[in-house]
N, C-alpha and C positions, 0 to 999 in steps of 0.2 A: 700390649699397650698400643703398639703401632696399628694393629688391626682395629682396635677400639677407636683410635683417632680417625682412621680412614672411614670407618662406619659412621662416626658422628659427622664427618665432613660431607659424606654422601647424603646423609639425612638432611643436613643444613642446606646443601645446594638444592635438594629436592623440594624442601619446604619453601625456600626463597623463590625458586623457579615457579612453584605452584601459585605463590602469592603475587609475584611481579609480572610474569610473562603474559597471562591472559589479559590483564588490563592494558598492557602495551599494545597487543594485537587488536584489542577492542578499540583503542584510540585510533589506530590506523584505519580500521573499518569505518569508524564514525567520521573520520576526515574524508574518506572516499565517498561515503554516503552524502556528506554535506555538499559536495560538488553537484549533486543531483537535486537535493531538496531546497537549495537556495540559501542566500545569506541571512534571511530573517528566521530561518528554522532553528529549532533546538533539537539536536540529535544525540541520543544516548544508546550505546551498545554495551551489552554485558555478555561475556563468554564463559562457558564452563568446559574445560578440557582436562580430563584425568587419564593418564599423567600429562603434565603440561607440554611435554615435548611432542605430543601428537599434533600440536598446533603447527609444528614445522611443516607438516604435510597438509595443514589446513583443516584437520578433522575436528569436529565439534560435537560434544555431547548435547549441548544446549546453547542456543544463542537467542537473546532477546533484544529487540530494537524498539525504541520509542521515539517518535518524531512529532514535534508540535509546530504548527504554523509553517508548513512546507508549501512550496510552489512547485508543482510538477508539470511537465509539458505533455499534453495529449494532442497528437496530430499537429504539433507545432504551436498550440495555443495553451496559455497558462491556466492552471486550475489551482486555486488556493485550498489546501486541505488543512482542516483544523487539527487532526490527530491521525497518526498512523502507528499501529503496533504490529510487530512481527514476532512470532515464535518459530524458531527453526531448530529442529532436533535431528540428530544423527546425520547432519549434512557435512559437506566438505567444500572448502573454498580453495581455489587455485591461488597459492601464495605468491607466485611470481608476478602475475598482473596486479595483485593487491599492493605488494611492497614496492614494485618498480614503477607502476603507472597509476596507482590509486584506483584500479578498476575491480569491481566485485564480479567474479566469474565463478559459477558453481561447478565443481568437479563431480559432486554427488548431491542429488536433490534432497534425499531424506524426507522429513515431514515438515511442511511449512503451513502456518496459519497466519493470515493477514487480516487486520481490521482497519477500515478507513472511515473517518467521520468527516462529512462535508456539510456545511450549512447552506440554507436556501440562497442567500445573496451571492455566495461564492459560485454556486452552480449556475445561477442566473447570468453572472458575468461571463462564465465559460461558454454557455450556450449562445450568448450574444456575440462574443468575439469569434467563436468557431462558425458562426453563420447558421447554426441549427435553428435558433429562435432569436430574431432581432428584437431588441428592447425587452428582453425576457424579464419576467418577475416570477420568482419561485417562492412559495410559502410551504413549509413542512408542518403538517398537522399531526395529530395523534393517530388518525386513521386514513388520511389521504394526503396527497400533494396537489396543490393548485399551481397551475402554470398558465401564464398569459403572455402574449406577444405576437409578433408577426411570424407566422409559421406555415410550412407546407407539410401537411400530415395526411398521407393517403390522398383522398380526393378533396381535402379541405385546404384552401389557400386563403391567406389573409390574416387579419388580426382577430384572434379568438381568445376566449378565456375558458380554460379546461380544468377539470378536477378528475383525478384518477389515482391509480395505484402504481407501485413499482414492481417490476418482474425481472427475472433473469432469462436471458436467451437460451434456447435449447442446448447450444454448445457451451454454455457457461461463461462466455467471453464478454457479453455485453450486459449492462444494466439498462433496463428499458422503462420508459414512462408509457403506461397504457391508459388512455383517456376513457373515462366512464360517463362524464357529463361535459357537454360542450355548449357554452353560452346558455347555460341553464336547462338544456334539454338532454335527457338521457338517451344516448344513441348507442346501438350495438356496433361499435367501431372495431374492425379487425386490425387497423393500423396501429403501430407503436412507434415511439420516438426514441432512438438510441441516445442515452445520456453519457455513459462511460464505457470505454472499450479497453479491456485489460491488455490486449495485444499491443496497443500503442504505447504502453509504458516501458517496453523493452526490459522487463524484469530479468534478473539472472536465473530465475527458476520458473518453470511453467506453472501457472495457477489457473483456477477457474472459480467464478463466483459460486458460493454455496448458500448464502443467506443475505437478505436485505431487510432492514427494519427501520421504522420511523421512531425517532427519539427527539421530538421538537426541542430546539430548532435544527436538529441534525438528521441527515440520512446516514445510517450506519450499514456499511456493506462489508461482508466477510468473504474471504477467498481462501482456498487451500490448494495444496499440491494434489495431483491426480492420485 
């Protein structure tokens, strides 16, 4: 009988721990994330760890993060992001920095997939404030992006209106605007304008851009771990 009671107690503790512990750790992670994404953001983190005590070492079978209306700093300038989703599998978080200082530090990268949605007006404000394009206006279409403003682009200087496509830099770190039409003229321009740089985000895991798509009014960029 005593053995049965002990077995039932162990099972009960295991079940309660599996139900209660991951949400508590996820809440700590969401709070740490919120210090980065800004007061206006909505941050949700869900964790799967079986058995639950592997979380004591920060080990994750699966972690999903969903952030809406975040403001992130790129090179010291704010960029308003409409949506960020992250899927992190077989990773490991350093629990000391998370619990003690609210910092997300990766002890093991695992597999990470990130998706970011940014609309044209938010990108235009960032380009203007960062000095890349003064008085920028960005419109996202189904097949191309239009960009106008005061710009220095290769040999072109001054106020221009351009239409072009988005591309990823060879090293996968930058999202680029590649003009195809400038002030109504089709010109074979080799120059491109950097829009977003992953390295400036100071992410806890290394990522590179893997895909970019247009979904008006949004630009949707995807990144993943090496």
